[in-house]
N, C-alpha and C positions, 0 to 999 in steps of 0.2 A: 836139516834146515826146516824151520816151521813155515808152512804155507798159509797159516791163518793170520792174515793181516787185517787191520781195521778197514772197514768199507763203509761208504755212506749208506743211508737208508735205501731200502729196495724200492724201485720205481713201480708204477702202476702196471707195467707189463712183464716184469721179470718173474713174477710168481706164477705165470701161466705154464711154465715148463719145468717139471720137477727135476729132470735129468740134466738140466743145464749146469747144475752144481754151483750155483752162485751163493756166496756167503752173505748172511745178514749183516748189515752194517751196525756199528755200535756208536751212537752219540755224535754230537756235533760240538764244536768249540763253545765253551761256556760264554765267551764274549758275545756271541750272537744273542743269547738270552739277555745278557746285561744291556746291550745296546738297545734292544727292544723296550725293556722296561724303563730305561732312562728317558724315553720319549713320552711316557705316560704322565699325566698330571695326577699322580697318585703315589702312595708308598707301597712298594712290593717287598715282601720279606719271605725268608725260608727258615724253617727250624728243623734241625736234625734231632729226631726223638731218641736216637740211640745215645748220642753224646750230650743231649740236652743243651745244645748250643745254637745260637743264632748264626747261621752260616752265610746268610746273604741279606743285605738291606740295600735298596736302591738309593742312589745318591740324592734322589729327590727328597729324601727324609731330612737332609740338611736344610733345604730351603723351606720346607713345610713346618718343621718343628724347631729349627734353630740349634739343634744339637749336632756336633761333629760326628761323622759316620764312624770314626774310630772308637768313640765312646759307646756305641750301640752294639757293635758286633761282639760276640762272645756268649757268656752265660745267659740263658733265657730269663732267669729270675731277675738279673740285673737290668735287662732290657725292659721287662714289665714294670719294674720299680721306677725306672727313669721315665717311661713314656705313658703308661696307663694310669688314669686317675684312681686314687685309692678306693673310691666308692664303686669302681667298675671292675676291680681286679678279680673279685669272686665270679662275676659273670663271664669275663674273658677266660678264666681258668676252666670253668665248667664247659663252655662252648668248645674250647680246644680239646678237652678231654673227650667230649662226645665225638668230635671229628676223628680223633685218633682211635677211638674204640670201635666206631661203626664204619669208618671210611666214607661217610656221607659228607656232602658239602654243607657247611653251616654258614649262617649269616646273622650278624648282630650289629647293634649300634652302641658305642661307648664314648665317653669323654677321654681325651688325652691331655697330658701336661706338656705345654710348650716351654721353650726356654724363656720366653718373655712373660711367663706366668699365666697366660690365657689358657682356657680349657675348652677348645672347640670339640664338636661332636664329629665322629667319624663312622661311616658305614663300612664294615669289614666283611669280606667274603673269604672263607677259609676252605681250601681244598686239600684232601689227604694225598700224600705222595706214596704210592704203593710200590713195594719192592718186587723182585722177580718171583717170589713165592706167595704173592698175594698178601703180604704183611705190610701194614702201614709203617713206614720208616721215617716219615717227615710230614710237615705241614707247610703249605704255601698260602700266603694271604695277600690280598690287595685291599688297601684302605683309601676311601675317598672322603673328603671334607664335606659334611652335610650340615654345617652350622647354620648357614643361611636358611635352609629349608626348615630346620628345627625352630629357628627364631620366628620365621613366618607363621608356623603352626601355633607357637606360643602366643604371638600377637593376635592371631585369629581367635584363640580361646578367650583371651582377655577381652577382645572386642565383643564377643558373644555374651560374656558375663556382664559387661557394662550395659549391653542392650537389655538383658533380662532384669537387671536392677532398676534401670530407668522405666521399663515397661511395668514392673510391679507397682510403681508409684504413679503411673499415668492416670489421668482422670477419665480415660475412655478404655474400652476393651481392646486388647491387642492380642493378635494371634500370629503364629508362624507355621507354615506347612512345608512338607517336602514336595517334590515335583508331581507326585500322584495325588496331592490334596490331603494327605494324612497329617493331622495336627502334631507338631513337634513341641509347641509351646503355647500356653494360654495363660494370660495374666489373671490376677485375682479379680479384677473388675469384670472381665468377660465371664469367668467361671460363675460369679454371682448372678450375672444376667441369664446365663443358660440354666442355672439352678443345680449345677453339679460341681463337685470338686475338680480342681485342675488335674489331679491324678487320674480321675475317671474319664476325663475328656481326652487327655493326651493319648495319642496312638489311634484315635478314631478319625474317620473322615469328617471334615467340616460340613460337607453336604448332608450328613446324617441329621444335623440339627435343623436344616432348612425344611419347611413344610413341603409336601409333594406338589401342591398347587403352584408353588414358585420355583421348584427345583430345576425344571428344564430350562427356564429362563436364566437362572444363575449359572448353570452349567455352560450355556451358550456364551454368556458374557465372559466367563472365566477362560473359555477356549479362545475367544477373541483376544483376551489379554496375553495369553501365551504366544499366539501367532504374531501379534503386531507390536507387543511391548507397551501398549497403551495402559493407562491407569484404569482400574476397574471400580466404578462407583455404582452401587445398586442398592435398592430398597426391597426387602423381602421379610417374610415371617419365619420365626423359629419357634419350635415347640419346647415347652418346659415340662419337667418330670410330673408335675401335678396336673397336667392337662391344659395349662394356660398357654396363651400365644402372645408373643412379643414382636412388634415391628422394629426392625433395625435398619440403619443406613450403614453400609460397609464401603470402606475405601481400601483398595488392595493394589499392590504393585508386585511385579515379578522380580525374583532374585535370579541373577544369571552368573555363570562362572566366567573365567577369562576368555572362553571360546564363544560366549554369547548364548550358551545353552541354558534353558530355564531349569533351575535346581530347586525352586521352591517359591513361596509367596509370603509376603509380610503385609498385614493389614490392620486397620482399626475398625471397631464396631461401636456404633452409637445407638442407644435406645431412643427410638422416636415414636414409641407407642402412644404417648399422650398427644403428640402432634398429629399422628394419623387418626386418632380418635376424634380430634377436633375437626379435621377435614371431613371425616365420614359424617359427623353430626351436621356439618354445614350442607353436605350433599343431600342428606335425608330431608333437611328443612326445605331445600329447593324443590325436591320431589313432591313434598307436601304442598308447597305453594303452587306447583303445576296442577296438582289434583284440584285445588280450589279454583284455579283458573278455568278448568274444564267445566265447572258447574255454574259459573255466573259471569256476567259481564263485568261486575266489579272485580272479580278475581282476575280476569284478563287485564284489566287496567292496572291492578296491583302487580301482576307479574311483569307487565311491560315496564313499570317503574323500577322494580327490583332488577330487571335485566339491564336497564340503562345505568343504574348506580352500582352494580356488583363490581368488586375489585378483581374478580377472576373472570377468565374467558368462559362464556356460556354459548351453547348452540343447541337448538331442538331440531331434529330431522325426522321425516316420516319414514315409512318402511321401505321406500325406494331410495332412501338417503338423500332426498331433496330437502333443502333447507326450509324450515318454517320460521326460524328466528335466530339471529346471531347478534351478540352485543358488541359494543365498541371496544371493550377490554380485549376480546378475542381478536378483533381487527388490529388493535395496537400490537398484540403479541406477534401476529404474523406479518405485519407490515403491509397488508392488502386491505383496501377500503371495503370491498364486497358490496358495492351498491347494487340494487336490484336483486335483493336476496330471495324473495319467495319463488319457489318452483325450480330453482336451480340446485345442482348437487353441491356438496361441500367442496369437492375437488375442483369444480368449475369456479366456485367463488373464492376459495382459499386453497390454492394448490399445495402450499407448504403444509398446512394443517391437515388437509385431506390425505396427503401421502402418508403421514405418520399414523393417523388415527382411524382411517376407513377400514383396515383389516379388523380392528377391535370392534368397530360398529357392526360389521357383518357377523362377527362371533356372537355378539349380544342378540342380534336378530335371530340367529340360528338356535341359540341355547336358552334365551330368555333370562340369562344370568349376567350380572354386572361384571365388567372387567376393570380392575382398579390397579393402582401402583405402576402405571405406565411412566417410564423415565425416557424423556426425549430431549434432544437439543436441536432447535430449529436452525435453518441455514443462516439466519441473522445472528446466531450466537446465543439466543435466548434458551436457557435451561428451564424445562417444564416438568411438572408431574400432572398426570391426568387420570380421569376415570370416565368410563362410558356406562350409562345406566339404561335399563329398559323403561319405556314410557307406555303406560297402559291406560286404556279408556275406562269408562265407568263399568263396563261389563267384564273388565279384567283382560280383554284382548290386547295384544301388543300393537300399538299404533305408531311407534317410532322409538328413537333413542335420544338421550340427552348427553351432551359432552361438557365436562367441567375441566378447565385447564388452568393451572396455577403457576405463576412465574416464580421460580425458586433460584433464579440466577444469582441474586445477591446472597442468598443462604449458602449456595455452593461456593461462591467466591469467599465468603466469610469462613466457611469450613476449611477451604483450601489454605487460606491465610493462617488459620489456627494450626493446621497440620505443619505448614512451613515454619511457623514460629516454634512449634514443638521440636521440629527437626533441628532448627538452629540452637535452641536451648540444649537439646541433647548433645549436639556437637561441642558446644562450649563446656557443658558439664563433663563430658568424656575426656576433654583435652586440657582441663584446668588442673595443672599439676602444682602451680604455685599456691602458696598459702597467703591469704589476705586477712589482715586484722583491722578492725575498726574500734577505736577507743574514744570515749567522750572526754570533755575537758577535765573531768575529775579522775581521769586515767582508769576508768572502769571499762572493761571489755564489753563491747556491745555485740560484736559478731565476728566469727572466724569461719573460713571455708572448711568443709569436711576434709580437705586434703591435709589438714594439720595432723590428723591421726596417722596417715601414711608416712608423713615426714618424721614424726617424733615417736610414734608408738603410744602416746598418751591420748585419751579421749578428750573431746571438747569439754565435757563436764569437769574432768580433772584440770584442764587449763583454767577454768573459771575459779577453781579452788586454790590454785597456787599462784605464786608470783609469775608474771608473764616472762620474766627473764631467767627463770629457775633452771632451764635446760641449757643455758649458754655455757660454753667452755670457760673455765676460770681465767685462762690467759687472755681471752678475748672480751670478757665481760666489761672491764673498765672502759675500753674504747667504744663499745657499742652503747653503754649506758650514757655516755656523753652525747652521742648522736641522737639517741631516743629522747633525752631530756630537752634538747634543743627543738624537737618537733613541737612541743607545747608552747614554744615561744615563736612559732611561725617559720622556723628554719628547716627546710627539707634537705634531704641528702639522697645520693644514689651511688650504687656500685660498691658498697661496703661488703666485705666478705668476712665471715666468722664461722666458728665451729660450734656445734651443739652436741650434747650427749643424749642419745635416745633412751627410751625406757629400757631397751635391751642392753644398754651400755655401749652401743656402737657410736663411733665418732662420724659425724656428717658435716660437710661444708655447705654453707648457705650464702647466696648472694642476696643483698637486701637493699630496698629503696623505701624511703618514707616521705610523706608530704602532708601538710596541714589540710583539713577539710573545712571549707568556708560555706556559709549560707548565702542566700541571694543578696543580702546586704553587705557581704564581704567580711562578716564577723566569723572568726574561727570557732567552730563548734566541736572539733575533734581532730583526730589524726588517723591517717591510713598508713599501714606498713605492709609491704609485699616482700615475702621471702621465697626464694627459689632454691631448690636442691641442686647444687652444682658439684656434688661429691664425685660423680662419674667423670666430670670434666677435670677436676683437680687430680683425681687418680690417673686419668689419661695423661695429664701433663707430667705427672711424676713418672709414669711408665715411659713417656716419650723421652724424658731426660735420661732415664736409665737405659732406654733402648739406644739413644744416641751414643751414650758412653760405651755400651756393649758393641754397637756397630763400629765405633772407632777402634775398639780393641780387636774385633774380628777382622776388620780391614787390614790392620797392621800385622796380625798374626797368621792370616790365611796364606796358603801357598799360591793362590791365584793373584795375578796382577789386578789391581783395582784402580780405575781412573774415573774421576767425576769432572763434568764440565759445567760452565754456566750456560745461559740461554744462547750465547753466541758461539758455543762450541769450544771455548777456551778452557784449558785445564785448570781446575781448582784443587783437586786432590790427586795424589800420586803416591801410592804406598811403596813400602820397601820391596815387595815382590815385583812391582813394576820396574823399579830401578834395576833389579837383577835380571829381569827378562829382556828389557829393551835397551839397557845400557845407559840410560839417561838418569842423572840424579834429580831429585825432586825440585830443588831450587831453580835449576836451569830450564824446567819445562813449564812452570807456572805461568799462566796467561798465554801460552802458545796454543795454536790450533791442534786439537787432538789427532785428527785424521792425518795431518801432515807428519806427525811424529811417528805414528804406528804403522802406517800402511803404504805400500807402493801405489803408484798413480791409479792403476786399474781398480784395485780394491778400495781406494779412497772414494772413487766415484760411486761404488756400490753403497758405501755408508752414507754419503751425502744424499743420495736418492732416497734412502730409507728415512733419513731425518726430515727431508723436505716433504715426503709423503705424509709423515706423521703430523708435521706442522699444518699442512693444508686440510687434512681430514680428521685428525684426532684419533685415528684407528690404531690401537695398540698392536694389532697384528702386523703393522708395517715395520715394527722393530725386529731386530735380529735376535734369535734365540738358539744358543748352542751352534752357531754358524761356523763352518770351517772356512777360514780365510788364510791368505798368504800375508804374513806380517813381516815387518822390517825392523832390524836392530839399528842401533846408532852407527855401527860400523858398516852398514849397508847390507849385511848378510840377511837372507830371507829364511823363514821357517813357517811350518804349518801351525796355525793357532786355532783354538776354539774360543769364540767370543760370543758374549751375550750383551746386547745393548738394550737398555730400557729407558723410558722417559719419566721425568718427575715434573708434575705440574700441568697447567693448561697447555693445549696444543700450540697456541701462538706465542707462548712465553715459557716453553718447557726447557729444563736442563736435562742432561743425560748422564747416566752411569754406565760403566762398562767393566765386565770381568773378562780376563783373558788368561789362557794357559797354553803352554807349548805342548802340542800333541804329536810332534814329529816321531818320537819313539813309539807311541801308540799306533800311529799309522803304519810304521814299519812292521810292527807285530801283526797288525790286521792283515797286511798284504801277505805276510808269511803264513798266517793261519788260512787265508783264502787259498794260497797255493797248495797247502797241505790238504785242504778239503777237496781239491780237484786233481791231485796228482798222487801217484803211488810213491810211498816213501822209499822203497828199495831201489826202483829203477828210474824214478823221475818221470816216467811216462804218465800221460793222462789216465785217470782211474775210471771206474765204472760210472760215477755220477756225471763226470764230464762227457763220457761217451753217450750216455742217455740223452743229454741235452743236445749234443752235437748231432746225433742220429735223427732226433725229432725235427730239428731245423732243416737238416739235409732232405728229409722226406717231404717236408712242406714245400721246399723250393722245387723238388722234383715233380710233385703233383701240379704245382702252379705253372711250370715251364716245360712239362713233358720231357723230363730228363730221367736218368737212371741212377741208382745207388747200388754199390756192391759192398758186402760185408764178408771179410775173410776171417774165419774162425780157425786159430792155430793152436795146436797142442804140441809141446816139446816131447819128442820120443825119448825113452830111456831116462827120463828125469828122475824117477824114483831110484834107479840104479845109482845115480850120482849121490843122492842123499844117503843111501844105505851103505855105499862103499867108501866114499870120499868125505862124507860128513856134510852138515848143513852149511858151513861156510863155503864149501865148494859149490853147493847148490845155489847159494846166493850169487857167487861169482858167475855161474853159468847163466842165471836169469838176467844179470846185468849185461853180460855179453850178448845174449839173445836180443835184449832191448836195443843195443847198439846196432846189430846186424839188421834188425827190422827197420830201423830209421834209415839205414843206408839203402835198403831194398825198396822202401816205399817212395812214392813220388813226393814232391815238395809240399803239395796241398793235402796229402792223405793224412788221416789221423791214426796213429799207432797207440794202442791201449793195452794195459795189463789188467785183465779181469781179476786175477788172483791165482795163486799157485803157479802152475806152468801153462796157464791159458792166456793167449793174447788175441787181440783183434786188430785188423786194419780196415778202416772205413774209407771207401773211395766214393766221392760224391761228385755231382754235377757232370755225369757221364752222358754222352749221346746214347740213346737207347739201342741204336743199331749196332754199336761197337762195344757195348758195356761188357759183354762176356769176354770178348777178345782182350780188352784192356785188363780186366781183373785176372784172367789167366796169365797174362804177361807179368803182372806184379807177382803172382804166385810163383812163377818160374824164377823170377829174380830172387825171391826169398829162398827157394831151394838152392840156387847158386850160392847165396850168402852162407848157407849152412854147410856147403861142401868143404869149407876150410875148417880145420880143427879149432876148438876153443881151448885156451890155456887156463887151466884151473890150478893155481899154485905152480908146481913144477911138472904138472901132468898135462899132456895134450889129450883132449877128449873129443871124439867125433860123435855127432848125433844128427838127427834129421827132425823134420817137423811134418805133422799131418795137418792138411789144410782142407777146410770146407768152405764153399763159396755160395752165398745167398744173394739173389739179385732182385731189386725192385725195378719194374713191376712184375717180373716173371713169377716170383715165389710169394707174393703178397704185398699189401700196401700198408701194413702196420709193423711196428718194430718187433713185436713178439713173433709174427709170422716169418719175418726176415731172419731173425735169430734162430728160429726153429729150423729153417731150411739150411742155414750155414752149419748149425750143430749136426744135423743129419749128414751133411756132406763130409764133415770132419770124421765122424764115426765110420763112414764108408771107406775113407782113405785109410784108417787104421786097420779095418778088416782086410783091405787089399794089400797089406804088406807094409804100411807106414812109408813116410818119406814121399808121399804123393799128394796131389790135390784133386778134389772132386767138386764139380759144379752140381748143386742140388737140383737134379733134373731126372725125371723118370727114365730117360734114355741116355743119360750121361755116362761116359766111360772114363775110367781113371787115366790120367795122362801118363 
């Protein structure tokens, strides 16, 4: 008799003792793997490299690809030809070959061919299956649909390309940086302003172009933009390769990702060198006027007159920053009258102005150098540019400072309006996919949008050279010519559909509308025609019709019952499989409530709650997916069914579809497999896996409630003699007989286990600690009594005994491994003491 029986995988504590002689388990039922992968929203497959066959494909492939599972299993080449896009087969073959050759995990993306003709992208991870000698014998793969991610990336690339095209033709400089300020894009206008080619500028920091005198201020403004998300408007100087300097006004906004993190900046740059030069010249002139005023009474009268009439805010202050003179324009800017000017500080007279410009004044007093280019926005919303200049006496000594403040609110508002207008224009340009034609009354083409080239493949110049209807499909041309001719007689039209032949020979569908163009007096001066590409819609309609036909065919040929309801839950569709499964013919169930037909009352409530939850929330997760339910046939008999219920349409007006299948036989097989996983096939006793779980739970209860656990380790004496003399069949009979005797001897709640070969266990749990030894010894004596009777092996009576070792918790340890070690040691002691005895694993224990 062979004692090598299949065992479950070794637990975490069984490997601690080499001489326990436990056998390694081999494998688990394949249905466990299958049940696991069927719950994944992915395709799982396996290839046997020896036979070159597809040995497993998850059922999810049917829903994701539209192909029946039966058509995909088998030859690997056939699977690839059916599923993998022709352009991707070389890549897939190479990646699989690499995984098979190296044993490494590989990952790739490829397109697949679905039954409906679509070609979504899948991300595939392939793992090598290694045999017992380290040789790769198969491949296992998991594929996820990544079409939405790929489409989003493609749309992003197109959006960036549109941005670059628009930027290249913009009348202002445009730049784009990454989060660190490195230039990723510079348009032609900005490259000309900087004096370098776009290639030389790209990859450098934008701050490199800013002159050092302005750089710290620009860095601080950019940091504020990153921190607050505010727009960045600044004026500063940039250097040019020839040594020149240009003043620019920059508008910049931060680009953020979906988490709000700044990933870059986009901005515009306007050359304001001429504007700044004019401002500087005006300020120099004022300084010269001041110098005249210092020399004569007439000069003072002149400067008083200029102060009063100047359109900009002006103030003169002494070295203590006490006001000498402030004009009305500055008072109007700040909104403060400032009466009683002489002798008071600017902050006292004009708190708003003083708070903004006093630091710059002190800088001028300290350095004797002017501070210009100050950008401020007063509390009343006025936007200003300002400069502070040193005022010197006739001897050249610094006697004060002068402040010049210019109101640029309207300029900034105009600039912002221009930027907003540019953004709106860009949005319209980017999204104008329709083609618009304008013709005069002599039927000459006056204008066509650039989207004409994308629609037809012909350039606008070629359109001017040919007849405007030259690309129309011959079958649709007479009908469209009639509509177009009526336009010049004042008759418009809308909703006409026709085909065109593109330059590449492709057929496209267009939706068209035309209208007369009238002048202010109501006289027709031309016509306008708008054509939109509706090829995708027409093809989708064709695919939808084909899909509906295919769906009807699938529903009628599938082995699963299919039921469809209207929004009230009444049956609209009932396929042949549903007739066979539930016993109702189609005609008799139409317009009947679905749940009343299929389900007992308790299960009907479950479905009604799921439907009501979906109607109230619109949450698709409320639906049932591969749910096991008790279903009812027409004759009242019940069975276990697997059902998937999903909604079609909006939540408050949804209809519902259902697939159902009888899984009674599958459940019976699962229970059988489950029993085999936890029981010994020869004796029917619990096996090692069940013992491990049982012992772990028993020890947990014992620790929690201060109880005891006993493990009796039994070995059948003279078992090898039976195998050698009477044969393996007799050995099997003996083991079955031993199992029966042990059940009789054990108490009702005790667990009797066959470990393997001639080794058995009895686990006694929930014992009082004070009497645990006595109870376990009593059970051992009952076992010995059971063995006192001979065993009948065929026509032979055979007598044998058993050697028993007893391990106790908590006396011999609080872990399974320690408890087993103690029981095993006791069993070996019993064998050395003459067999047929029991021994408690204790340093002072004596054989009974």
